[in-house]
C-alpha positions as CSV (number, residue, x, y, z in Angstrom):
1,M,-48.1,18.4,-20.0
2,T,-48.0,17.1,-23.6
3,S,-44.4,15.5,-25.1
4,A,-42.9,16.8,-27.9
5,P,-41.1,15.0,-30.7
6,A,-37.3,14.3,-30.0
7,A,-35.6,17.1,-31.4
8,T,-32.2,15.6,-30.4
9,S,-30.3,12.4,-29.5
10,L,-29.5,14.4,-26.2
11,R,-30.2,11.4,-23.4
12,L,-31.1,11.8,-19.8
13,A,-31.2,8.9,-17.0
14,V,-33.6,9.6,-14.3
15,I,-32.7,7.2,-11.3
16,G,-35.5,6.9,-9.2
17,G,-38.9,6.5,-10.2
18,G,-40.4,8.5,-7.0
19,P,-42.5,11.9,-7.6
20,A,-39.4,14.0,-8.3
21,G,-37.9,11.5,-10.6
22,L,-40.8,10.7,-12.3
23,M,-41.3,15.0,-12.6
24,A,-38.2,15.3,-14.2
25,A,-38.7,13.0,-16.6
26,E,-42.1,14.4,-17.9
27,V,-40.4,17.9,-18.2
28,A,-37.2,16.6,-19.7
29,R,-39.3,14.4,-22.3
30,A,-41.7,17.2,-23.3
31,A,-38.5,19.2,-24.0
32,G,-37.6,16.6,-26.7
33,I,-35.0,14.9,-24.6
34,E,-34.8,11.0,-24.8
35,V,-35.5,9.5,-21.1
36,D,-34.6,6.4,-19.5
37,V,-35.7,5.6,-15.7
38,Y,-33.7,3.4,-13.6
39,E,-35.7,2.0,-10.5
40,A,-34.1,-0.3,-7.9
41,K,-37.2,-1.6,-7.2
42,G,-39.8,-3.9,-9.4
43,S,-42.0,-1.0,-9.8
44,V,-41.9,2.9,-9.6
45,G,-43.5,5.1,-7.0
46,R,-43.5,2.7,-3.9
47,K,-43.5,5.2,-1.1
48,F,-46.1,7.5,-2.9
49,L,-48.4,4.5,-3.3
50,I,-47.8,3.7,0.5
51,A,-48.3,7.5,1.5
52,G,-51.4,7.1,-0.1
53,K,-53.2,4.2,1.6
54,G,-55.1,6.9,4.3
55,G,-56.3,9.2,1.4
56,L,-53.5,10.5,-0.2
57,N,-52.6,14.2,0.9
58,L,-50.9,16.1,-2.4
59,T,-50.6,19.4,-1.2
60,H,-51.7,22.0,0.9
61,S,-54.1,25.4,0.3
62,E,-52.5,27.4,2.6
63,P,-51.5,30.3,0.9
64,T,-48.5,30.6,-0.4
65,P,-46.0,32.8,1.7
66,A,-47.2,30.6,4.9
67,F,-46.7,27.9,2.7
68,V,-42.9,28.7,1.8
69,Q,-42.7,29.3,5.5
70,R,-43.2,25.6,6.3
71,F,-39.5,24.8,4.7
72,R,-37.9,26.8,7.9
73,E,-34.2,27.8,7.1
74,R,-34.6,26.3,3.3
75,A,-37.9,28.5,2.7
76,D,-36.0,30.8,0.2
77,E,-34.4,27.9,-1.8
78,V,-37.6,26.1,-1.7
79,G,-39.6,29.0,-2.1
80,A,-37.9,29.6,-5.7
81,W,-39.2,26.1,-6.6
82,L,-42.5,26.9,-5.7
83,R,-42.7,29.9,-7.8
84,E,-42.1,27.6,-10.8
85,F,-44.5,24.6,-9.7
86,D,-46.9,25.4,-6.6
87,A,-49.7,23.7,-5.0
88,G,-52.0,25.4,-7.7
89,A,-49.9,24.0,-10.4
90,L,-49.6,20.6,-8.8
91,R,-53.6,20.3,-8.6
92,E,-53.8,21.8,-12.7
93,W,-51.3,18.9,-13.5
94,A,-53.5,16.3,-11.4
95,S,-56.3,17.3,-13.4
96,G,-54.7,17.0,-16.4
97,L,-54.4,13.0,-15.5
98,G,-58.3,13.2,-14.8
99,V,-57.9,13.3,-11.4
100,G,-59.6,16.0,-9.5
101,T,-58.8,17.4,-6.2
102,F,-60.9,19.0,-3.2
103,V,-59.7,21.0,0.1
104,G,-60.3,18.8,2.9
105,S,-61.7,21.0,6.5
106,S,-57.9,21.1,7.4
107,G,-56.7,22.9,4.3
108,R,-55.2,19.5,2.7
109,V,-55.9,18.6,-0.5
110,F,-57.1,15.4,-1.6
111,P,-57.7,13.4,-5.4
112,S,-61.5,13.3,-5.4
113,D,-61.4,9.2,-5.1
114,L,-58.5,9.7,-1.9
115,K,-56.5,7.2,-3.8
116,A,-52.8,7.5,-5.4
117,A,-53.0,4.3,-7.4
118,P,-55.3,5.7,-10.2
119,L,-53.1,8.8,-10.2
120,L,-49.9,6.7,-10.6
121,R,-51.3,4.5,-13.0
122,G,-52.3,7.4,-15.1
123,W,-48.7,9.3,-14.6
124,V,-46.7,6.6,-15.7
125,R,-49.2,5.2,-18.9
126,R,-49.0,8.7,-20.2
127,L,-44.6,8.9,-19.5
128,R,-44.6,5.8,-21.5
129,E,-46.9,6.8,-24.2
130,S,-44.6,10.2,-24.4
131,G,-41.6,7.9,-25.2
132,V,-40.1,7.4,-21.6
133,R,-38.5,4.0,-21.2
134,F,-38.5,2.3,-17.8
135,H,-36.0,-0.3,-16.1
136,V,-36.8,-1.5,-13.2
137,H,-34.6,-3.9,-10.9
138,H,-31.8,-1.4,-11.8
139,R,-30.0,-0.3,-8.5
140,W,-27.4,2.7,-9.0
141,L,-24.1,1.7,-7.7
142,G,-22.0,4.5,-8.8
143,W,-20.1,5.3,-11.6
144,N,-17.5,3.5,-13.6
145,G,-15.6,5.9,-15.4
146,A,-18.2,8.4,-17.2
147,A,-20.6,5.9,-17.4
148,L,-23.3,4.9,-14.8
149,R,-23.0,1.5,-12.8
150,F,-26.4,-0.2,-12.2
151,A,-27.1,-4.0,-10.3
152,T,-29.3,-5.6,-12.6
153,T,-31.4,-9.3,-12.3
154,D,-28.7,-10.2,-15.1
155,G,-25.5,-8.6,-13.3
156,E,-23.8,-5.4,-13.7
157,A,-24.6,-3.2,-16.5
158,D,-23.1,0.4,-17.5
159,V,-25.2,3.1,-19.0
160,T,-24.0,5.9,-20.7
161,A,-26.3,9.2,-20.7
162,D,-25.3,12.8,-21.7
163,A,-27.1,13.9,-18.2
164,V,-28.5,12.5,-15.2
165,V,-30.8,13.5,-12.5
166,L,-30.7,11.7,-9.4
167,A,-34.1,11.7,-7.0
168,L,-33.1,8.6,-4.9
169,G,-35.2,9.5,-1.9
170,G,-33.9,10.4,1.5
171,G,-33.1,7.6,4.0
172,S,-37.0,6.9,5.7
173,W,-39.2,3.5,4.6
174,P,-36.1,1.5,3.3
175,Q,-38.1,-1.2,2.5
176,L,-39.4,0.8,-0.4
177,G,-36.3,1.7,-1.6
178,S,-35.2,5.1,-0.2
179,D,-32.4,3.3,1.7
180,G,-29.6,6.7,2.0
181,A,-27.2,4.2,0.0
182,W,-26.3,6.9,-2.3
183,Q,-24.6,9.2,0.3
184,A,-21.5,6.9,0.1
185,L,-21.7,7.2,-3.9
186,L,-21.6,11.3,-3.3
187,A,-18.9,11.7,-1.0
188,E,-16.8,9.6,-2.9
189,R,-17.0,12.5,-5.4
190,G,-16.6,15.0,-2.9
191,I,-20.3,16.2,-2.7
192,D,-21.1,17.5,0.7
193,V,-23.9,15.6,2.4
194,A,-25.6,16.8,5.4
195,P,-26.0,13.7,7.5
196,L,-29.5,11.9,7.2
197,Q,-31.9,12.4,10.2
198,P,-35.1,11.2,11.3
199,A,-38.2,13.7,10.6
200,N,-41.6,13.5,11.0
201,C,-40.8,11.4,13.5
202,G,-42.2,9.7,17.0
203,F,-39.8,10.2,20.1
204,D,-38.8,7.8,23.0
205,I,-39.8,8.5,26.7
206,D,-39.3,6.6,29.6
207,W,-43.0,5.3,30.2
208,S,-43.8,3.0,33.0
209,E,-44.3,-0.4,31.5
210,H,-47.9,-0.3,32.7
211,L,-48.9,2.8,30.8
212,A,-46.6,1.2,27.6
213,A,-49.0,-2.4,27.7
214,R,-52.4,-0.4,28.5
215,H,-52.4,2.4,26.5
216,A,-50.1,1.8,23.4
217,G,-52.0,3.1,20.0
218,T,-54.2,5.4,21.9
219,P,-54.9,8.4,20.8
220,L,-54.4,11.3,22.6
221,K,-56.8,14.4,21.8
222,P,-57.4,17.4,21.6
223,V,-54.4,18.8,23.3
224,I,-52.4,21.9,23.1
225,A,-48.4,21.5,23.0
226,H,-46.2,24.4,24.6
227,W,-42.2,24.0,23.7
228,R,-39.7,26.7,23.8
229,D,-37.3,27.4,20.5
230,A,-33.7,28.0,21.1
231,E,-33.9,31.6,21.7
232,G,-36.4,30.4,24.6
233,R,-39.3,32.4,22.9
234,E,-42.3,29.7,23.7
235,H,-45.0,28.4,21.4
236,E,-48.0,26.4,21.3
237,L,-49.7,24.0,18.8
238,Q,-53.0,22.2,19.3
239,G,-53.5,19.4,17.8
240,E,-53.7,15.2,18.1
241,C,-51.1,12.6,18.9
242,V,-50.7,9.0,19.9
243,I,-49.0,7.3,23.1
244,S,-46.9,4.5,21.5
245,A,-45.1,1.8,23.6
246,D,-41.6,3.6,23.0
247,G,-43.0,7.5,23.4
248,I,-45.2,9.6,21.7
249,E,-46.1,10.0,18.0
250,G,-48.7,11.0,15.4
251,S,-49.4,14.2,13.3
252,L,-49.0,17.0,16.4
253,I,-45.5,15.4,17.3
254,Y,-44.8,15.3,13.5
255,A,-45.0,19.2,13.3
256,L,-42.7,19.7,15.9
257,S,-40.5,17.0,15.1
258,A,-37.6,19.3,13.7
259,E,-37.5,21.4,16.5
260,L,-37.7,18.7,19.3
261,R,-35.0,17.0,17.0
262,E,-33.1,20.0,17.4
263,A,-33.7,20.7,21.2
264,I,-32.3,16.9,21.7
265,A,-28.9,17.5,19.9
266,R,-28.4,20.6,22.0
267,N,-29.5,19.4,25.4
268,G,-29.5,15.8,25.4
269,H,-33.6,15.6,25.9
270,A,-36.1,17.8,25.0
271,T,-39.0,18.9,27.2
272,L,-42.7,19.1,25.9
273,Q,-45.7,20.7,27.6
274,L,-49.2,19.1,27.1
275,D,-52.5,20.8,28.4
276,L,-54.6,18.2,28.5
277,A,-57.6,20.2,29.0
278,P,-57.9,22.5,26.3
279,G,-60.4,25.4,27.0
280,R,-60.1,25.2,30.8
281,S,-57.9,27.9,32.3
282,L,-55.3,27.1,35.1
283,E,-57.6,29.3,37.4
284,R,-60.9,27.1,36.4
285,L,-58.8,23.6,36.9
286,Q,-58.0,24.7,40.4
287,Q,-61.4,26.1,41.3
288,E,-62.8,22.9,40.0
289,L,-60.8,20.3,41.2
290,A,-60.4,21.6,44.9
291,K,-64.0,20.9,45.2
292,P,-64.4,18.3,48.1
293,R,-64.2,14.9,46.7
294,D,-66.1,13.2,49.3
295,H,-66.0,9.5,48.5
296,R,-65.3,9.4,44.9
297,S,-62.2,8.1,43.9
298,V,-59.1,10.4,42.5
299,S,-60.4,8.8,38.8
300,E,-63.9,9.9,39.1
301,H,-63.2,13.4,40.9
302,L,-61.0,14.3,38.0
303,R,-63.4,12.9,35.1
304,R,-66.3,14.7,37.0
305,Q,-64.6,18.0,37.5
306,A,-62.0,18.3,34.9
307,G,-63.2,16.3,31.8
308,I,-59.9,13.9,32.1
309,S,-60.4,10.2,31.7
310,G,-58.9,7.5,29.9
311,V,-55.2,7.8,28.6
312,K,-55.0,11.7,29.9
313,A,-56.2,10.4,33.5
314,A,-53.2,7.6,32.9
315,L,-50.5,10.1,32.2
316,I,-51.5,12.1,35.1
317,Y,-51.1,8.8,37.3
318,E,-47.7,8.1,35.3
319,M,-46.6,11.9,36.7
320,L,-47.6,11.7,40.4
321,D,-47.6,10.0,43.0
322,K,-50.5,8.9,45.5
323,A,-49.8,12.4,47.9
324,Q,-49.4,14.6,44.9
325,L,-52.9,13.6,43.6
326,D,-54.6,14.6,46.8
327,N,-52.9,18.3,46.4
328,P,-55.6,19.9,44.0
329,A,-53.3,22.9,43.0
330,L,-50.6,20.7,41.9
331,L,-52.9,18.4,40.3
332,A,-54.7,21.4,38.1
333,R,-51.0,22.6,37.0
334,T,-50.2,19.1,35.7
335,I,-53.0,18.7,33.7
336,H,-52.6,22.3,32.7
337,R,-49.0,21.9,31.6
338,L,-48.2,17.8,31.9
339,S,-44.0,18.0,30.9
340,L,-43.0,15.1,29.2
341,T,-39.0,14.2,28.5
342,L,-38.0,13.2,25.2
343,K,-35.0,11.0,25.2
344,R,-34.6,10.6,21.2
345,P,-36.1,10.4,17.8
346,R,-37.3,7.2,17.0
347,P,-34.9,5.7,14.4
348,L,-34.6,6.6,10.7
349,A,-36.1,4.0,8.9
350,E,-39.6,4.2,10.9
351,S,-39.6,8.2,10.0
352,I,-42.2,9.4,7.6
353,S,-39.0,11.5,5.8
354,S,-35.8,12.8,6.6
355,A,-33.8,15.7,7.4
356,G,-30.4,16.5,5.7
357,G,-29.0,15.5,2.3
358,V,-27.3,17.1,-0.5
359,R,-26.4,20.8,0.7
360,L,-28.1,23.2,-1.7
361,E,-24.5,25.3,-1.4
362,T,-23.0,22.5,-3.9
363,M,-25.8,23.2,-6.2
364,D,-26.7,26.0,-9.1
365,D,-30.1,27.4,-9.4
366,G,-30.9,24.2,-11.6
367,L,-30.1,21.6,-9.2
368,M,-26.9,20.7,-11.1
369,L,-23.9,19.8,-9.0
370,I,-21.3,22.3,-9.2
371,A,-18.6,19.5,-8.7
372,L,-20.2,17.4,-11.4
373,P,-21.5,19.2,-14.5
374,G,-24.5,17.5,-15.5
375,V,-25.5,15.5,-12.6
376,F,-28.7,17.0,-11.0
377,C,-30.3,16.0,-7.7
378,A,-34.4,16.2,-6.8
379,G,-36.5,15.2,-3.9
380,E,-36.2,13.9,-0.4
381,M,-32.2,13.4,-1.0
382,L,-31.8,16.8,-0.9
383,D,-31.2,19.1,2.1
384,W,-34.8,20.2,3.2
385,E,-37.4,19.3,5.2
386,A,-41.1,20.3,5.8
387,P,-44.2,19.0,8.1
388,T,-46.5,16.4,6.8
389,G,-49.8,18.0,5.1
390,G,-48.6,18.1,1.4
391,Y,-45.9,20.4,2.1
392,L,-43.1,17.4,1.7
393,L,-44.9,16.1,-1.5
394,T,-45.4,19.2,-3.4
395,A,-41.5,20.4,-3.0
396,C,-40.6,16.7,-4.0
397,F,-42.6,17.5,-7.1
398,A,-41.4,21.2,-7.6
399,S,-37.5,20.0,-7.2
400,G,-38.0,17.3,-9.7
401,H,-39.3,20.3,-12.0
402,R,-36.8,22.4,-11.2
403,A,-34.2,19.5,-12.1
404,G,-35.6,18.7,-15.5
405,E,-35.7,22.3,-16.5
406,G,-32.0,22.5,-15.3
407,A,-30.7,19.6,-17.0
408,V,-33.2,20.7,-20.1
409,A,-31.2,23.9,-20.2
410,W,-27.7,22.2,-19.4
411,L,-28.1,19.7,-22.1
412,K,-29.4,22.3,-25.0
413,A,-26.9,24.2,-24.3
414,S,-23.8,21.3,-24.6
415,M,-25.3,20.9,-28.3
416,P,-23.0,21.9,-31.0
417,S,-23.6,25.0,-32.5
């Protein structure tokens, strides 16, 4: 995306230097708007960099209809953003920064070097060269009349701008800047904000001290998760998860976190069943476990007849007492459908992302707050959520693109004729 020379003296303030804010800045600057980016931390893109530590999952190659459905009840709204800036557009954008991408075996899309830092450095350099001005250590405090208030290293400062894009993140990983403090500032202005909740998170289970001490951090794979939705329909998904000291987490659990969180809100708990022996039917397990154990231990019998050992065996021992372990039919049913009771999501600060935020109903199609003309919002601070796998990041970019375009259109429409 190339910049255009400034056609007017119109000025946009972008508050928040994550992907959504930087994309809004890029769109506006390319349209000739003067752009200043304000970031509370000492550098931009901190959460983006941390997310890329294990190999930046930039987007996903899933076909568009299925991709859009990942946004659940917000599929229509997010789908509209993605029609303008989708996964393919994001890959082209990265290519424009000299960063190639590839599709992994899971369908996830990564930079060729699996790193976030070169992409971010190249992007910031291009933005600076286009004329975008960066102001770090500027924490937004709300408004002072029409001016924007900031806490800076030199004390408070007021800034005026013709329009503003708020891209302040959700409430996860607050140490990186997205602490949700903006909620009160918008509530003071009458903006309806859905409470922030953990998303892509782990859940608490009351493990015994023995299991927690011996197996915390141990991968549990492969397993098939079974759960029921609010209408009682059963679903299943195969994947991997991890036993934690407090409960269970990992990619499979993150993919289900919205439904599990909602089940806890409805019922006070959520029930998740795990098939610990994918590929073996209940009947086969019953037949194999009914074979004479002779002098072998239960653990050895489980390993030989059902392929169950390690943490999977530990979970069986967690659920069944000695007498029950001698019941082959019950043992087979437990392996086939190990039932876990999830008590609560892990705290918001620990979650990968957050649900809730500025309700989309309070905004127009350009992501401008109807009650605050000239104020736009983008990114994770909006009321939508998605699983990990590139969906989150793509929607942040797409919402920033939409807010940037919305700000440009509003600013240009406000120019004297």
